[in-house]
C-alpha positions in Angstrom: -3.7 -74.1 32.5 -3.0 -70.6 33.9 -2.7 -72.1 37.5 0.4 -74.1 36.6 3.9 -72.7 36.2 5.1 -72.2 32.7 8.2 -71.3 30.8 7.7 -68.4 28.3 10.3 -68.0 25.5 10.5 -64.7 23.7 13.5 -64.9 21.5 14.4 -62.6 18.7 11.3 -60.4 18.8 11.8 -57.6 21.4 14.3 -55.6 19.4 11.7 -55.2 16.6 9.0 -53.9 18.9 8.4 -50.3 19.9 8.9 -49.9 23.7 5.2 -49.4 24.5 4.4 -52.6 22.6 7.1 -54.5 24.3 5.9 -53.3 27.7 2.3 -54.4 26.8 3.6 -57.8 25.7 5.5 -58.4 28.9 2.5 -57.3 31.0 0.1 -59.6 29.0 2.5 -62.5 29.4 2.7 -62.0 33.1 -1.1 -61.9 33.4 -1.4 -65.2 31.5 0.9 -67.3 33.7 1.1 -68.4 37.3 3.4 -66.9 39.9 6.7 -68.7 39.8 6.6 -69.1 36.0 9.8 -68.3 34.1 10.4 -65.9 31.2 13.4 -66.2 28.9 13.8 -63.2 26.6 16.4 -61.8 24.3 16.6 -58.1 24.7 18.9 -55.7 22.8 21.1 -54.2 25.5 23.4 -51.1 24.9 26.8 -52.0 23.7 29.6 -51.5 26.2 32.7 -52.0 24.1 33.8 -50.7 20.7 33.6 -54.3 19.3 30.0 -54.7 20.6 29.1 -51.3 19.2 30.4 -52.3 15.8 28.5 -55.6 15.8 25.3 -53.7 16.9 25.7 -51.1 14.2 26.2 -53.8 11.5 23.2 -55.8 12.8 21.0 -52.7 12.8 22.1 -51.9 9.2 21.4 -55.4 8.0 17.9 -55.7 9.5 17.0 -52.1 8.4 18.0 -53.1 4.9 15.5 -56.0 5.1 12.8 -53.6 6.2 12.8 -54.6 9.9 14.6 -51.9 11.8 15.7 -52.4 15.4 13.3 -50.3 17.4 14.1 -50.9 21.1 17.6 -50.9 22.6 17.8 -50.7 26.4 20.4 -50.2 29.0 20.8 -53.1 31.4 19.2 -51.0 34.1 16.3 -50.1 31.9 15.7 -53.7 30.9 15.6 -54.8 34.6 13.1 -52.0 35.3 11.0 -52.9 32.3 10.7 -56.5 33.5 10.1 -55.6 37.1 7.3 -53.1 36.1 5.6 -55.8 34.2 5.6 -58.2 37.1 8.8 -60.2 36.4 11.7 -60.5 38.8 14.9 -60.3 36.7 17.6 -62.8 37.4 21.3 -62.1 37.2 22.6 -62.3 33.7 24.7 -65.3 32.6 28.5 -65.0 32.6 30.7 -66.2 29.8 33.7 -68.4 30.5 36.0 -65.3 30.2 34.0 -63.5 32.9 32.1 -61.0 30.7 28.6 -60.6 32.3 25.5 -60.7 30.2 27.1 -61.9 27.0 25.6 -65.4 26.7 22.1 -66.7 26.4 18.8 -65.0 27.3 17.8 -62.8 30.1 15.6 -64.7 32.5 13.0 -63.6 35.0 10.4 -65.1 37.3 6.8 -64.1 37.6 6.1 -62.5 40.9 2.9 -61.5 42.8 -0.6 -61.8 41.3 
């Protein structure tokens, strides 16, 4: 029922989509849900530390070797803009117990406007 609020989960797919395809997906999801619905999505965000960069590089090499290269990596600012442009209001990222922002869980956003 598109009039009722929903939870949309998009986990583990965004990194494999070209940016225009990801943008279209987010827009289509927004059109299909009621205002106030929630989106939880895993996005590949630029690495900030050398350790994160090493993990990212290893991940990209592993998935490319399987024939599924990582296609979209965003900055935190770009990911927020992408969500907002598609009609989703991004929420603050989770904080891990050691205080590192954005390192746990999924990015979440709420559907705004109609």
